[in-house]
ZAGU-336579 format. One record per residue: residue number from 1; residue in three letters; chain; x, y, z of N, C-alpha, C in turn. Coordinates in Angstrom, 3 decimals. Example, Ala and Ser with C-alpha at 12.3 -4.5 7.8 and 13.67 -1.06 7.14 Angstrom:
<rs>
 pos code unit      n_X      n_Y      n_Z     ca_X     ca_Y     ca_Z      c_X      c_Y      c_Z
   1  ALA    A   13.190   -5.690    7.800   12.300   -4.500    7.800   13.200   -3.300    7.800
   2  SER    A   12.850   -2.250    7.080   13.670   -1.060    7.140   12.900    0.030    7.870
</rs>
This chain:
<rs>
 pos code unit      n_X      n_Y      n_Z     ca_X     ca_Y     ca_Z      c_X      c_Y      c_Z
   1  MET    A   15.527   93.863  180.490   15.717   94.639  179.439   17.125   95.729  179.639
   2  GLN    A   18.082   95.804  178.364   18.968   96.523  178.575   18.848   98.159  178.066
   3  THR    A   19.772   98.474  179.114   19.369  100.399  179.255   20.209  101.156  178.783
   4  ASN    A   19.874  102.027  177.585   20.925  102.248  176.518   20.861  104.137  177.247
   5  ILE    A   21.774  104.252  177.566   22.558  105.778  177.998   22.780  106.544  176.871
   6  ASN    A   21.961  107.387  176.763   22.044  108.511  175.202   21.932  110.252  176.444
   7  MET    A   23.097  110.421  176.138   23.162  111.952  176.930   22.850  112.855  175.638
   8  PRO    A   22.283  114.106  175.916   22.247  114.902  175.370   23.784  115.604  175.195
   9  ASP    A   23.788  116.193  174.069   25.213  117.159  173.811   25.575  117.961  174.806
  10  ASP    A   25.134  118.505  175.176   25.673  119.245  176.063   25.607  119.010  177.347
  11  SER    A   24.851  117.636  177.823   25.318  117.267  179.339   26.691  116.406  179.182
  12  CYS    A   26.952  115.796  177.739   28.716  115.489  177.553   29.604  116.294  177.383
  13  GLU    A   28.964  117.824  176.924   30.392  118.643  176.739   30.999  118.923  178.387
  14  ARG    A   29.230  119.257  179.174   29.619  119.780  180.410   30.507  118.251  181.702
  15  LEU    A   29.978  117.405  181.175   30.918  116.159  181.771   32.078  115.983  181.180
  16  GLY    A   32.360  116.278  180.378   33.820  116.487  179.915   34.641  117.334  180.359
  17  ARG    A   33.789  118.944  180.532   34.630  119.954  181.221   34.956  119.625  182.341
  18  ARG    A   33.972  118.818  183.052   34.447  118.822  184.893   35.416  117.779  185.132
  19  LEU    A   35.465  116.742  183.772   35.988  115.666  184.097   38.052  115.953  184.012
  20  ALA    A   37.824  117.319  182.838   38.995  117.751  182.592   39.543  118.786  183.744
  21  ARG    A   38.571  119.204  184.139   38.932  120.563  185.030   39.520  119.279  186.106
  22  TYR    A   39.268  118.042  187.002   39.717  117.360  188.071   40.669  116.756  187.551
  23  ALA    A   40.619  116.795  185.961   42.038  115.876  186.163   43.203  116.703  186.018
  24  LEU    A   43.215  117.802  185.930   43.839  119.298  185.787   44.244  119.434  187.170
  25  ILE    A   43.117  119.196  188.142   43.449  119.295  189.760   44.324  118.388  190.417
  26  ALA    A   43.856  116.911  190.097   45.060  116.063  190.487   46.315  116.027  189.659
  27  GLY    A   46.448  116.312  188.702   47.686  116.598  187.936   48.637  117.516  188.958
  28  GLY    A   47.601  118.361  189.579   48.631  119.406  190.076   48.831  118.855  191.269
  29  VAL    A   48.285  118.548  191.969   48.535  117.740  193.287   49.261  116.516  193.170
  30  GLY    A   49.724  116.101  191.726   50.549  115.410  191.985   52.126  116.309  191.554
  31  ALA    A   51.817  117.171  190.974   53.079  117.827  191.179   53.261  118.555  191.874
  32  ALA    A   52.493  119.227  192.830   52.897  119.941  194.172   53.381  118.719  194.992
  33  SER    A   53.289  117.437  195.179   54.076  116.685  196.249   54.925  116.552  195.219
  34  ALA    A   55.358  115.863  194.165   56.923  116.066  193.940   57.561  116.874  193.875
  35  THR    A   57.370  118.142  194.556   57.933  119.331  194.749   58.406  119.252  196.417
  36  ASP    A   57.228  119.122  196.901   56.854  118.887  198.567   57.948  117.612  198.795
  37  ALA    A   58.157  116.443  198.039   58.742  115.632  198.547   60.315  115.570  198.482
  38  SER    A   60.709  116.913  199.025   62.511  117.239  198.354   63.381  116.183  199.259
  39  ALA    A   63.036  115.775  200.580   63.558  114.476  200.833   63.628  113.256  200.476
  40  GLY    A   64.834  112.691  200.304   64.738  111.484  199.657   65.247  111.115  198.628
  41  ILE    A   64.798  110.221  197.785   65.106  109.786  196.254   64.925  110.553  195.050
  42  VAL    A   65.691  111.062  194.109   65.140  111.408  192.936   65.874  111.096  192.214
  43  GLY    A   65.263  110.916  190.851   65.133  110.107  189.789   65.478  110.483  188.193
  44  ASN    A   66.035  109.743  187.768   64.884  110.144  186.276   64.957  108.403  185.566
  45  SER    A   63.876  108.500  184.888   64.047  106.775  184.248   64.357  106.617  183.200
  46  VAL    A   64.403  107.923  182.148   64.426  107.876  180.812   65.466  106.872  180.329
  47  VAL    A   65.262  106.351  179.165   65.884  105.350  178.616   66.937  106.362  177.237
  48  THR    A   67.989  106.696  177.329   68.916  107.425  176.268   69.926  106.377  176.020
  49  PRO    A   69.765  105.953  174.436   70.757  105.673  173.974   72.137  106.126  173.477
  50  PHE    A   73.312  105.187  173.523   74.656  106.320  173.108   75.468  105.061  171.863
  51  GLY    A   75.406  105.669  171.190   75.984  104.932  169.973   77.585  105.156  169.944
  52  LEU    A   78.113  104.983  168.768   79.785  105.458  168.509   80.116  106.917  168.484
  53  ASN    A   81.239  106.957  169.488   81.094  108.488  169.651   79.980  109.299  170.272
  54  GLU    A   79.488  109.082  170.859   78.123  109.628  171.477   78.194  109.578  172.825
  55  SER    A   77.683  110.508  173.905   77.596  110.116  175.234   76.221  110.596  175.965
  56  VAL    A   76.068  110.200  177.066   75.111  110.958  177.838   75.380  111.547  178.968
  57  GLN    A   74.953  112.432  179.543   75.035  113.653  180.148   74.095  113.607  181.674
  58  ILE    A   74.556  113.330  182.506   73.674  113.404  183.621   73.598  114.284  184.687
  59  ASP    A   72.761  115.294  185.161   72.695  115.755  185.729   71.543  115.310  186.888
  60  LEU    A   72.127  115.179  188.240   71.499  114.520  189.020   70.396  115.269  189.994
  61  ASN    A   70.790  116.446  190.046   69.658  117.433  190.765   68.893  117.856  190.170
  62  GLY    A   68.962  118.126  188.834   68.594  119.263  188.240   68.522  120.457  188.123
  63  ASP    A   69.990  120.914  188.215   70.514  122.451  188.651   70.866  122.806  187.440
  64  GLY    A   70.960  122.172  186.151   71.833  122.449  184.686   72.950  122.499  184.724
  65  GLU    A   73.238  121.960  185.291   75.285  121.606  185.895   75.327  120.130  185.379
  66  ILE    A   75.962  119.813  184.679   76.152  117.893  184.332   76.765  118.086  185.025
  67  ASP    A   76.642  116.470  185.959   77.670  116.337  186.796   78.602  115.233  186.627
  68  PHE    A   77.832  114.355  185.318   78.685  113.201  185.279   78.444  112.827  183.684
  69  GLU    A   79.112  112.210  182.551   78.548  111.886  181.365   79.145  110.569  181.440
  70  ILE    A   78.351  109.553  180.554   78.479  108.273  179.939   78.906  108.087  178.580
  71  ASP    A   80.561  108.176  178.181   80.975  108.343  176.976   81.461  107.810  176.148
  72  HIS    A   81.280  107.235  175.437   82.033  106.299  173.982   82.709  107.256  173.494
  73  ASP    A   84.159  106.398  173.233   84.722  106.735  172.314   85.860  105.688  171.223
  74  ARG    A   85.323  106.108  170.070   86.441  104.805  169.207   87.787  105.612  168.492
  75  ALA    A   88.942  105.174  169.099   90.263  105.469  168.264   90.736  104.030  166.997
  76  GLN    A   91.864  104.265  166.791   92.569  103.789  165.487   93.886  103.119  166.637
  77  LEU    A   93.776  102.077  166.798   95.245  101.343  166.761   95.725  100.447  166.111
  78  ASN    A   96.956  100.290  165.298   97.558   99.112  164.178   96.410   99.330  163.339
  79  GLY    A   95.772  100.285  162.902   94.756   99.997  161.869   93.454   99.652  162.357
  80  ALA    A   93.252   99.568  163.660   92.168   98.181  164.008   91.159   99.770  164.805
  81  ASP    A   90.165   98.999  164.870   89.014   99.886  166.000   89.369   99.927  167.551
  82  ILE    A   89.314  100.502  168.160   89.512  100.326  169.678   88.179  101.000  169.982
  83  ASP    A   87.904  101.023  170.909   86.253  101.048  171.880   86.877  101.235  173.002
  84  PHE    A   86.081  102.670  173.754   86.006  102.505  174.764   85.003  103.259  176.101
  85  LEU    A   84.374  102.964  176.374   83.218  103.653  177.556   83.725  104.069  178.668
  86  GLN    A   83.370  104.824  179.044   83.789  105.347  180.525   82.471  107.027  181.096
  87  ILE    A   83.128  106.822  182.580   82.476  108.147  182.952   83.676  108.980  183.337
  88  ASP    A   82.932  110.112  183.297   83.654  111.865  182.904   82.837  112.228  184.110
  89  LYS    A   83.596  113.395  184.627   82.902  114.527  185.787   83.290  115.824  185.416
  90  ASN    A   82.543  116.582  186.009   82.362  117.479  185.467   83.199  118.648  186.597
  91  ASP    A   84.678  118.379  186.763   84.866  119.100  187.840   86.445  119.400  187.267
  92  GLN    A   86.997  118.924  185.784   88.021  118.727  185.787   88.199  119.237  184.262
  93  VAL    A   89.271  119.675  183.612   90.048  119.756  182.161   90.042  117.823  181.725
  94  GLY    A   89.598  117.090  180.887   89.533  115.956  180.517   90.893  115.488  179.940
  95  LEU    A   91.645  115.057  179.996   93.090  114.726  179.746   92.846  114.138  177.851
  96  ALA    A   94.299  114.838  177.829   93.845  114.530  176.098   95.048  113.166  175.690
  97  LEU    A   93.574  112.175  174.957   94.788  111.264  174.263   94.800  111.210  173.282
  98  PRO    A   95.753  110.195  172.816   96.452  110.526  170.799   95.260  109.305  170.393
  99  GLY    A   95.137  110.576  169.577   94.163  110.110  168.716   92.390  109.804  169.011
 100  VAL    A   92.401  110.300  170.136   90.725  110.424  170.779   90.614  111.492  172.127
 101  ASP    A   89.934  112.353  172.672   89.533  113.301  173.199   88.657  112.739  174.199
 102  PHE    A   89.159  112.454  175.480   87.962  112.669  176.798   87.456  113.662  177.308
 103  PRO    A   86.777  114.493  176.985   86.605  115.907  177.386   85.581  115.845  178.477
 104  ASP    A   86.102  116.485  179.342   84.901  116.329  180.876   84.335  117.901  180.301
 105  ALA    A   83.226  117.795  181.170   81.875  118.960  180.736   82.290  120.221  180.946
 106  GLY    A   83.152  120.474  181.701   83.190  121.932  182.660   84.587  121.869  182.993
 107  PRO    A   84.755  123.278  183.701   85.908  124.441  184.245   86.131  123.235  185.883
 108  VAL    A   87.668  123.674  186.596   87.554  123.355  187.846   86.460  123.670  188.412
 109  GLY    A   86.495  123.191  189.909   85.448  123.920  190.741   84.534  123.985  190.824
 110  ILE    A   83.555  123.148  189.729   81.809  123.204  189.970   81.893  121.730  190.409
 111  ASN    A   81.119  121.523  191.596   81.189  120.015  192.324   82.159  119.342  192.240
 112  ASP    A   83.387  119.762  193.467   84.417  119.562  193.008   84.687  118.103  193.541
 113  ASP    A   84.096  117.630  194.515   83.879  116.043  194.970   83.195  114.899  194.199
 114  HIS    A   83.474  114.635  193.098   83.233  113.644  192.939   83.979  112.522  192.504
 115  GLY    A   82.945  110.905  192.403   83.704  109.533  192.747   82.872  108.618  191.819
 116  TYR    A   83.527  107.581  191.824   82.600  106.061  191.960   82.673  105.184  192.566
 117  LEU    A   82.175  103.958  192.944   82.457  103.039  193.813   82.852  101.971  192.789
 118  THR    A   84.479  101.776  193.750   85.501  100.925  192.859   85.790  100.189  194.333
 119  ASP    A   86.617   98.948  194.032   86.982   97.927  194.960   88.164   98.385  195.208
 120  ILE    A   89.183   98.807  194.696   90.258   99.091  195.307   90.915  100.198  194.664
 121  SER    A   91.722  101.178  195.085   92.073  102.371  194.712   92.805  101.601  193.113
 122  GLY    A   92.507  102.687  192.430   93.215  102.482  190.759   92.171  101.454  189.825
 123  ASN    A   91.566  101.079  190.403   90.985   99.985  190.045   89.625  100.467  189.336
 124  TYR    A   89.084   99.765  188.040   87.691  100.550  187.306   87.028  100.651  188.173
 125  PRO    A   85.530  101.114  187.674   83.990  101.123  188.597   83.622   99.989  188.032
 126  THR    A   82.964   99.725  189.756   82.738   98.140  189.503   81.195   98.142  189.432
 127  ALA    A   80.584   97.203  188.374   80.026   97.300  187.921   78.316   96.485  188.987
 128  LEU    A   77.642   97.909  189.313   77.118   97.024  190.789   75.897   96.202  190.188
 129  SER    A   75.226   95.704  190.889   73.894   95.110  190.788   73.345   95.465  191.589
 130  ALA    A   71.161   95.325  191.235   70.078   96.137  191.069   70.351   95.881  193.443
 131  GLY    A   70.242   96.508  193.895   69.750   96.304  195.324   71.493   96.766  195.835
 132  ASP    A   72.303   96.369  195.940   73.695   96.424  196.028   74.010   98.007  197.020
 133  THR    A   74.275   98.091  197.919   74.166   99.708  198.893   75.102  100.491  197.936
 134  ILE    A   75.263  101.951  198.239   75.990  102.940  197.767   76.078  103.967  198.583
 135  GLY    A   76.768  103.992  199.577   77.376  105.312  200.450   77.416  104.544  201.781
 136  LEU    A   76.784  104.618  202.781   77.518  103.888  203.840   76.876  102.630  203.950
 137  GLY    A   77.846  102.326  204.057   77.593  100.257  204.207   78.112  100.043  202.721
 138  SER    A   78.747  100.469  202.152   79.310  100.317  200.934   80.326   99.253  200.858
 139  SER    A   80.419   98.389  200.025   82.260   97.705  200.071   82.401   98.208  198.827
 140  GLY    A   84.200   98.441  199.434   84.475   99.210  198.167   85.242  100.769  198.798
 141  LEU    A   85.621  101.874  198.100   85.542  103.040  198.142   85.279  103.702  197.140
 142  PHE    A   85.047  105.175  197.411   84.645  106.450  196.000   86.258  107.527  195.728
 143  GLU    A   86.433  106.894  194.363   86.997  107.551  194.122   86.766  108.295  192.246
 144  PHE    A   88.292  108.760  191.903   87.917  108.838  190.543   89.377  109.124  189.613
 145  GLN    A   89.832  108.187  189.251   91.206  108.403  188.878   91.492  108.246  187.119
 146  GLU    A   91.138  109.662  187.018   91.853  110.165  185.611   92.706  111.223  185.674
 147  SER    A   93.815  110.832  185.337   95.221  111.639  186.391   96.344  111.381  185.515
 148  SER    A   96.725  112.763  184.824   98.596  112.508  184.680   99.837  111.973  185.488
 149  SER    A   99.669  112.362  186.540  100.256  112.004  187.780   99.519  111.146  188.910
 150  TYR    A   99.066  109.528  188.615   98.941  108.858  189.700   99.629  108.780  190.799
 151  VAL    A   99.231  109.049  191.830   99.548  109.357  193.309  100.697  109.991  193.280
 152  GLY    A  101.219  111.138  192.370  102.023  111.818  192.499  103.275  110.957  191.660
 153  GLY    A  102.872  109.481  191.288  104.126  109.091  190.702  104.581  109.396  189.193
 154  GLY    A  104.051  110.784  188.317  103.755  111.592  187.105  103.753  110.061  186.301
 155  THR    A  102.633  109.268  186.533  102.510  108.496  185.267  101.056  108.581  184.944
 156  THR    A  100.615  108.221  183.765   99.022  108.187  184.105   98.135  106.915  184.011
 157  ILE    A   97.367  107.599  184.202   96.124  106.307  184.331   94.478  106.849  184.304
 158  ARG    A   93.802  106.123  183.650   92.430  106.247  183.001   91.575  105.019  183.738
 159  ALA    A   91.637  104.881  184.861   90.761  103.603  185.397   89.404  104.236  185.686
 160  ASN    A   89.121  105.241  184.959   87.409  105.750  185.025   86.603  104.980  183.858
 161  ARG    A   87.264  103.729  183.100   86.554  103.707  181.566   85.819  101.959  182.053
 162  LEU    A   84.441  101.555  182.276   83.599  100.664  181.994   84.302   99.724  181.385
 163  ILE    A   84.487   99.984  179.946   85.254   99.261  178.926   86.535   99.559  178.167
 164  ASP    A   87.669   98.771  178.301   88.881   99.173  177.547   89.505   98.978  177.096
 165  GLU    A   89.378   98.991  175.508   89.729   97.741  174.371   91.528   98.174  174.308
 166  ASP    A   92.034   99.646  175.188   93.075   99.754  174.774   94.110   98.881  175.784
 167  ALA    A   93.938   99.101  177.251   94.529   98.629  177.954   95.829   99.442  177.922
 168  GLY    A   96.105  101.169  177.703   96.883  101.880  178.273   98.420  101.902  176.467
 169  GLN    A   97.787  101.084  175.327   98.619  101.172  174.495   98.610  102.356  173.560
 170  LEU    A   97.691  102.971  173.674   98.011  104.630  172.667   98.843  105.439  173.629
 171  ASP    A   98.163  105.405  175.227   99.295  106.098  175.970  100.868  105.602  175.804
 172  ALA    A  101.267  104.460  175.526  102.364  103.684  175.395  103.631  104.088  173.761
 173  ASP    A  102.190  103.827  173.234  103.094  104.487  171.612  103.461  105.901  171.806
 174  ALA    A  102.259  106.786  172.664  103.024  108.158  172.167  103.814  108.507  173.427
 175  GLY    A  104.638  107.212  173.956  106.239  107.706  174.691  105.450  108.208  176.478
 176  THR    A  104.418  108.032  177.118  103.537  108.248  178.094  104.065  107.094  179.017
 177  LEU    A  104.393  107.510  180.162  104.368  106.419  181.092  103.181  105.716  181.539
 178  THR    A  102.561  104.871  181.746  101.331  104.645  182.117  101.244  103.407  183.371
 179  THR    A  100.484  103.581  184.175   99.535  102.902  184.740   98.490  101.917  184.839
 180  LEU    A   98.696  100.588  184.270   97.757  100.548  184.005   96.520  100.119  185.282
 181  PRO    A   95.018  100.339  184.972   94.226  100.024  185.855   94.086   98.918  186.984
 182  GLY    A   93.827   98.166  187.833   93.342   97.327  187.951   92.077   96.836  188.296
 183  GLY    A   92.170   95.300  188.637   90.598   94.861  188.668   89.740   94.321  187.453
 184  ALA    A   89.029   93.779  187.422   88.095   93.372  186.288   86.808   94.579  186.402
 185  ALA    A   86.627   95.396  185.055   85.597   96.252  185.216   83.828   95.651  185.814
 186  GLY    A   83.630   94.469  184.951   82.543   93.483  185.137   81.490   94.229  184.017
 187  TRP    A   81.874   94.883  183.259   81.058   95.746  182.255   80.636   94.455  181.416
 188  THR    A   81.349   93.529  180.918   80.550   92.537  179.595   80.889   91.335  180.207
 189  GLY    A   80.258   91.107  179.502   79.277   89.674  179.855   78.058   89.684  180.973
 190  LEU    A   77.639   91.295  180.548   76.220   90.552  181.466   74.911   90.163  181.013
 191  ASN    A   75.139   89.851  179.267   73.889   89.848  178.450   72.814   90.238  179.157
 192  GLY    A   72.646   92.038  178.458   71.913   92.616  178.547   70.949   93.744  179.962
 193  ASP    A   71.539   91.961  181.015   71.416   92.913  182.167   72.174   94.283  182.460
 194  VAL    A   71.528   94.832  183.618   71.957   96.461  183.301   72.485   96.070  184.870
 195  GLY    A   73.845   97.305  184.819   75.100   97.276  185.725   74.582   98.746  186.439
 196  TYR    A   75.554   98.706  187.332   75.267  100.324  187.845   76.208  100.990  188.508
 197  VAL    A   76.520  102.225  187.967   77.582  102.899  188.902   77.714  103.371  190.029
 198  GLY    A   78.043  103.135  191.387   78.095  103.925  192.201   78.895  105.235  192.324
 199  LEU    A   77.697  106.291  192.552   78.136  107.593  192.365   78.254  108.328  193.698
 200  ALA    A   79.643  109.232  193.775   79.315  109.916  195.418   79.707  111.662  195.008
 201  ILE    A   79.074  112.342  195.396   79.075  113.968  194.820   78.822  114.552  195.947
 202  ASP    A   79.615  116.116  195.863   79.386  117.165  196.955   79.046  118.216  195.946
 203  PHE    A   77.438  118.503  196.221   76.869  119.535  195.818   77.494  121.446  196.077
 204  ASN    A   78.108  120.729  196.855   77.955  122.562  197.788   79.538  122.628  197.587
 205  GLY    A   80.263  121.662  197.159   81.655  121.993  197.188   82.268  122.602  197.848
 206  GLY    A   83.013  121.381  199.086   83.554  121.706  200.233   82.858  121.332  201.600
 207  SER    A   81.711  120.669  201.678   80.611  120.089  202.355   81.392  118.863  202.374
 208  ASP    A   81.157  118.463  203.721   81.871  117.174  204.638   81.320  116.264  204.097
 209  ALA    A   79.817  116.520  203.743   78.510  115.585  203.505   78.573  115.114  201.646
 210  LEU    A   78.846  113.985  201.407   78.297  113.645  200.211   77.007  113.305  199.929
 211  SER    A   77.094  113.750  198.743   75.249  112.648  198.117   76.013  111.598  197.705
 212  TYR    A   74.628  110.703  197.723   75.183  109.107  196.877   74.212  108.713  195.711
 213  GLY    A   74.526  108.674  194.484   73.835  108.159  193.425   74.037  106.585  192.870
 214  TRP    A   73.072  106.837  191.445   74.126  105.632  190.721   72.978  106.037  189.290
 215  VAL    A   74.093  105.691  188.072   73.428  105.881  186.876   73.552  104.035  186.509
 216  GLY    A   72.612  103.511  185.656   72.336  102.134  184.952   72.550  102.094  183.897
 217  VAL    A   73.119  101.133  183.487   73.990  101.223  182.301   73.685  100.115  181.670
 218  ARG    A   72.848   99.504  180.208   73.298   98.406  179.865   74.215   98.320  178.177
 219  ILE    A   74.458   97.194  178.263   75.315   97.147  177.346   74.894   96.238  175.953
 220  THR    A   74.296   96.801  174.880   73.576   96.253  173.942   74.466   95.907  172.945
 221  ASN    A   75.762   96.022  173.082   76.441   95.858  171.410   78.085   95.407  172.195
 222  GLU    A   78.382   94.562  172.980   79.497   94.257  173.429   80.787   94.503  172.261
 223  ALA    A   80.632   94.039  171.480   81.753   94.477  170.441   81.898   95.992  169.879
 224  ASP    A   80.762   96.818  170.315   81.290   98.384  169.996   81.320   99.374  171.612
 225  ALA    A   80.891   98.230  172.103   80.895   99.048  173.634   80.159  100.461  173.225
 226  THR    A   78.631   99.931  172.854   77.790  100.564  172.843   76.510  100.281  173.799
 227  GLY    A   75.774  101.313  174.096   74.004  100.570  174.619   73.025  101.550  174.977
 228  GLU    A   72.878  102.019  176.201   72.506  102.731  176.491   71.777  102.881  178.391
 229  VAL    A   72.018  104.591  178.845   72.034  104.859  179.861   70.156  104.183  180.311
 230  VAL    A   70.116  103.763  181.467   68.537  103.495  181.651   67.946  103.786  182.524
 231  GLY    A   68.613  105.042  183.261   68.307  106.120  184.204   69.579  106.002  185.343
 232  PHE    A   69.008  107.190  185.881   69.694  107.667  187.400   68.972  108.427  188.411
 233  ALA    A   69.444  108.385  189.670   69.106  108.972  191.258   69.966  109.096  191.633
 234  TYR    A   69.361  110.092  192.896   70.288  109.957  193.848   69.921  109.953  195.278
 235  ASN    A   70.331  110.332  196.606   69.373  110.269  197.823   69.652  111.781  197.655
 236  ASP    A   68.968  112.977  198.213   68.807  114.067  198.415   69.047  114.635  199.686
 237  VAL    A   69.194  113.440  200.496   69.586  113.586  202.118   71.122  113.290  201.735
 238  PRO    A   72.222  114.259  202.074   73.479  114.372  202.116   74.004  113.040  203.051
 239  GLY    A   74.818  112.069  203.423   75.210  111.520  203.951   74.583  110.137  203.740
 240  GLU    A   73.080  109.861  203.319   72.168  108.847  203.553   72.727  108.025  202.207
 241  PRO    A   72.452  106.509  201.981   72.919  105.964  201.181   71.701  105.834  200.272
 242  ILE    A   71.818  105.167  199.519   71.428  104.666  197.926   71.265  103.173  197.530
 243  LEU    A   70.465  102.366  197.261   70.638  101.323  196.577   70.602  101.367  194.880
 244  ALA    A   71.282  100.688  194.397   71.916  100.748  193.649   70.207  100.321  192.541
 245  GLY    A   69.662  100.720  191.376   68.372  100.582  191.064   67.196  101.529  191.582
 246  GLN    A   67.092  102.011  193.199   66.047  102.480  193.883   65.871  103.790  193.477
 247  VAL    A   64.734  103.661  193.453   63.689  104.683  192.636   62.863  105.568  193.421
 248  PRO    A   62.068  106.795  193.047   61.524  107.121  194.143   60.053  106.086  194.096
 249  GLU    A   59.915  106.563  195.117   58.094  105.697  195.480   57.434  106.734  195.024
 250  PRO    A   56.553  105.893  194.621   55.047  106.475  194.197   54.669  107.451  195.030
 251  SER    A   54.024  108.974  195.053   53.565  109.574  195.850   52.068  109.437  196.514
 252  SER    A   52.183  109.946  197.451   50.475  108.711  197.703   50.105  109.999  197.503
 253  LEU    A   49.893  111.269  197.196   48.809  111.962  197.071   48.845  112.211  195.329
 254  LEU    A   49.571  111.878  194.424   49.480  111.842  193.626   48.258  110.401  193.287
 255  ILE    A   49.114  109.012  194.114   47.589  107.991  194.065   46.382  108.537  194.397
 256  ALA    A   46.255  109.302  195.982   45.206  109.723  196.129   43.942  110.327  195.145
 257  GLY    A   44.874  111.293  194.300   44.603  112.143  193.521   43.487  111.399  192.082
 258  ALA    A   44.579  110.190  191.611   44.036  109.593  190.554   42.453  108.584  191.061
 259  ALA    A   42.947  108.116  192.543   41.282  107.402  193.102   40.255  108.495  192.573
 260  ALA    A   40.965  109.495  193.652   39.544  110.720  193.607   38.997  111.198  192.262
 261  LEU    A   40.151  111.243  191.135   39.644  111.374  189.932   38.522  110.237  189.114
 262  ALA    A   38.804  108.944  189.627   38.480  108.052  189.010   37.029  108.024  189.445
 263  LEU    A   37.110  108.083  191.141   35.523  107.982  191.867   34.679  108.890  191.357
 264  PHE    A   35.043  110.059  191.251   34.220  111.268  190.644   33.928  110.835  188.930
 265  GLY    A   34.492  110.025  188.523   34.307  109.452  186.895   32.805  109.040  187.395
 266  ARG    A   32.875  107.796  188.394   32.130  107.419  188.421   30.729  107.326  188.702
 267  ARG    A   30.821  108.322  189.771   29.694  108.902  190.743   28.794  109.956  189.449
 268  THR    A   29.295  110.557  188.583   28.985  111.410  187.700   28.767  110.733  187.066
 269  LEU    A   28.834  109.654  186.105   28.096  108.485  185.097   26.931  107.911  185.623
 270  GLY    A   27.365  107.755  187.008   25.965  106.889  187.368   24.683  107.940  187.647
 271  ARG    A   25.197  108.991  187.916   23.525  109.720  187.597   23.208  110.240  186.280
 272  THR    A   23.956  109.781  185.690   23.027  109.909  184.208   22.701  109.000  184.047
 273  ARG    A   22.710  107.894  184.534   22.077  106.469  184.138   20.633  106.360  184.009
 274  GLY    A   20.213  106.044  182.831   18.455  106.207  183.219   17.977  107.318  182.414
 275  ARG    A   18.753  108.280  182.056   18.459  109.168  180.854   17.976  108.236  179.228
 276  ARG    A   17.429  108.751  178.587   16.710  108.619  177.545   16.507  109.440  176.836
 277  VAL    A   16.861  109.441  175.255   16.330  110.654  174.372   14.593  110.778  173.965
</rs>
C-alpha cells in the first residue's frame, strides 16, 4: 500500500529553515575555500559579447585595475568599412590612428610588463588552441608591439591585432612610415571555435617573475570582426605556466559541503516518513 507523507505545516517550516541554514553554511564553506585556495589557477568564465566599436575589459587578478582589453574598432578607408580587433594593455597611452582610436586603459606605470604570446617578434598574437602551454615551455615569445618607433627605427607598428583589415593603409595614407606585422594571426577561419591569447604580466611592477594567463575569444562574425570573450584565467603563482583554457578545479570543500547538504536532506526527510494526518 502506498504511504502518503503529510507533514504538518509547522514541521515543513522547521525543515525548510534547517535546510536553508545548512545551505548557507555549505555556501560559506565554498566561499571560504575559494578564498583560501589562493595559490593556483584563478579564472572567470563569464561570456561577454562585443559588437562594433565595443570592448571587453580583462581584470585578471580582480584588483580593480584593468590589465588587458579586447577592443573592436571600425574605420573608413576609401569609403569602405574596415574592422579591427586587437588586444590593448593598461600600461601606456594608446596610439592615435587616423580615423579611429585605440585607447589603452591607463597611464604609464601600472602593471608595467604586459605581453602576449606570438611566434616571432613583430608578429600578430598567436591564436592558441585549448591545452597549449603558456609560460615556461611555451613555443614562441611574449611581447607587445604597439609602437610609434618599432625597434627604434621610427616606424609605426601595431602587431597587437587579432583581426586586421587595414594592413597599415591608414597609417600610410596619413604619411606615417609603417612596419607591417608579420605572421598569420590565425583568428579567422576558426568556424566558431575558441582561440586563446596567451598572456604574461608583472603585477608587481619590476618583479622578475611574470604571471601567465589567457583570454578566450570566439569570433562569431568574421565579416565584422565581432564575437565574444568566453572567459579568462591566470596562474597566481609567478613563473608557473598555465594551459590555454585551463580553469580552476572545483573546490573539494565545496563538493563536500554540497554532499553533506544532500545527506542532511535525505536523513531529515527520512525521519518524517510514516507520518500521517
